[in-house]
C-alpha positions in Angstrom: 11.9 -8.4 7.3 12.4 -7.0 10.8 10.4 -8.7 13.5 7.3 -6.7 14.5 5.7 -6.3 17.9 5.1 -9.8 19.4 2.9 -10.8 22.2 1.9 -14.2 23.5 -1.4 -14.8 25.4 -3.8 -17.6 26.3 -6.8 -15.9 24.7 -7.2 -13.6 27.7 -4.0 -12.7 29.5 -0.8 -11.4 28.0 2.0 -13.7 29.0 4.9 -12.2 27.0 5.8 -9.1 25.1 9.0 -8.4 23.1 10.9 -5.0 22.9 9.1 -4.0 19.8 5.7 -4.5 21.5 6.8 -2.5 24.5 7.7 0.5 22.3 4.7 0.1 20.0 2.1 0.0 22.8 3.9 2.8 24.8 4.8 0.6 27.8 7.7 1.3 30.1 8.7 -2.4 30.1 7.3 -5.9 29.5 5.8 -6.0 32.9 3.5 -3.1 31.9 1.9 -5.4 29.3 2.2 -8.8 30.9 -0.8 -9.8 33.0 -3.1 -7.4 31.2 -6.2 -8.6 29.4 -5.4 -8.8 25.7 -8.7 -6.9 24.9 -7.1 -3.8 26.4 -4.8 -3.4 23.4 -7.5 -3.4 20.7 -10.1 -0.8 20.1 -13.6 -1.8 21.0 -14.7 -1.4 17.4 -12.4 -4.2 16.2 -12.4 -6.3 19.4 -15.0 -8.9 18.2 -13.0 -9.5 14.9 -9.7 -9.8 16.8 -11.3 -12.2 19.3 -12.7 -14.3 16.5 -9.2 -14.7 15.0 -7.7 -15.6 18.4 -10.3 -18.2 19.2 -9.9 -19.7 15.7 -6.2 -20.3 16.4 -6.9 -21.8 19.8 -9.6 -24.1 18.5 -8.2 -25.2 15.2 -4.5 -24.6 15.6 -4.5 -22.8 12.2 -2.8 -19.5 11.6 -5.0 -16.5 11.1 -4.6 -12.9 9.9 -6.2 -9.5 10.5 -5.7 -6.4 8.5 -6.2 -2.8 9.5 -7.2 -3.4 13.1 -7.5 -0.4 15.3 -5.0 -1.2 18.0 -4.8 0.7 21.3 -1.7 1.9 23.2 -1.6 2.0 26.9 -2.3 5.8 26.9 -5.5 5.2 24.8 -4.2 6.5 21.5 -5.1 4.4 18.4 -2.9 3.1 15.6 -3.8 0.9 12.7 -2.1 -2.5 12.6 -1.9 -5.7 10.6 -1.7 -8.8 12.7 -0.9 -12.5 12.3 -2.1 -15.0 14.9 -0.2 -18.3 15.3 -0.5 -21.2 17.6 2.3 -21.7 20.2 2.8 -23.9 23.2 3.8 -21.6 26.1 4.7 -23.0 29.5 2.7 -26.2 28.8 -0.4 -24.4 27.5 -1.8 -23.8 24.1 -1.5 -20.1 23.4 -1.5 -17.5 20.6 1.5 -15.7 19.3 0.5 -12.4 17.7 2.8 -10.3 15.5 1.4 -6.8 15.1 2.8 -4.3 12.6 1.9 -0.6 12.9 0.8 0.5 9.4 -0.2 4.1 10.4 2.9 5.6 8.7 2.3 3.6 5.5 -1.3 4.6 5.4 -0.4 8.3 5.9 2.2 8.0 3.1 -0.4 6.3 0.8 -2.9 9.1 1.5 -0.3 11.7 0.8 0.6 10.0 -2.5 -3.0 9.8 -3.5 -3.4 13.5 -2.8 -0.3 14.3 -4.7 -1.5 12.2 -7.7 -4.9 13.9 -7.6 -3.2 17.3 -7.7 -0.9 16.3 -10.5 -3.8 14.8 -12.4 -5.8 18.0 -12.0 -2.9 20.0 -13.4 -2.3 17.4 -16.1 -5.9 17.6 -17.3 -6.2 21.4 -16.9 -3.8 22.1 -19.8 -5.0 22.6 -23.4 -1.6 21.1 -24.5 -1.7 17.4 -25.3 0.3 15.5 -22.7 1.0 11.7 -22.6 3.1 9.3 -20.6 4.4 6.8 -23.1 6.8 3.8 -23.2 9.1 3.0 -26.1 8.6 -0.5 -27.6 10.8 -2.0 -30.3 8.8 -0.4 -33.2 5.9 1.3 -31.6 4.9 3.4 -28.6 2.7 2.3 -25.7 0.4 4.9 -24.2 0.5 4.6 -20.4 -1.5 7.7 -19.6 -2.9 10.6 -21.6 -4.5 13.9 -20.5 -8.0 15.1 -21.6 -6.6 17.2 -24.4 -4.8 14.2 -26.0 -8.0 12.2 -25.7 -9.9 14.9 -27.5 -7.3 15.0 -30.3 -7.5 11.3 -30.8 -11.3 11.3 -30.6 -11.2 8.9 -27.6 -11.2 8.9 -23.8 -8.3 8.7 -21.4 -9.4 5.3 -20.2 -9.9 3.9 -23.7 -6.4 5.1 -24.7 -4.6 3.5 -21.7 -2.2 0.7 -22.7 -3.0 1.2 -26.4 -0.1 1.4 -28.9 0.3 4.4 -31.3 -0.6 2.1 -34.2 -3.8 1.0 -32.4 -4.6 4.7 -32.1 -4.0 5.0 -35.9 -1.0 7.3 -35.6 0.7 7.6 -39.1 3.8 5.4 -39.5 6.1 8.4 -40.2 5.0 10.1 -36.9 5.7 6.9 -35.0 9.2 6.7 -36.5 9.9 10.3 -35.7 8.7 9.9 -32.1 10.8 6.8 -31.6 13.9 8.6 -33.0 13.2 11.5 -30.6 12.9 9.2 -27.6 16.3 7.6 -28.5 17.9 11.1 -28.6 16.3 12.0 -25.3 17.6 8.8 -23.6 21.1 9.2 -24.9 21.4 12.9 -24.1 19.5 12.8 -20.8 17.6 15.9 -21.9 14.0 16.5 -23.2 13.5 16.2 -26.9 11.0 18.3 -28.8 8.4 16.5 -30.8 5.5 17.9 -32.9 2.8 15.6 -34.0 2.2 16.6 -37.6 
């Protein structure tokens, strides 16, 4: 993995910042960060937790971690970051090396994915047509996800059907065989295959 933003401090004063930290915190150069109080680059809401992690490293020499901290750029804007805190000897002093990774983009992508999944789920369940996401096994079919119409047909619930096989759902053997054959055809042709559950 690429190295994230790294700073070294003595618990109070920033003594070193790499290029990634310069960019991440919106500094012009390392000198913009060096000499600052380390508390200036963490939002006040998360300052106490971050200080606890830093002191733990200085006192015990054990590595520590912080997730989802609200970090602060020099212009005052906030970003979310995961941090690791490691002991390091720097110019003869026991210090802390922090690696901070900006997770803002990942969180935005996760939120967009959740919204997309919710939209798809709403469409999936709004249809009267039975719909299922299934996986082909050797001689059976595994239900990964089913919509509400399918659950009503089977006299079950979507949660109860999840990760159940067709046999467990009491689908007739001939229907299972027909579905397996259709799935083979679809895979070989690369095209959808029609199937009617008789």
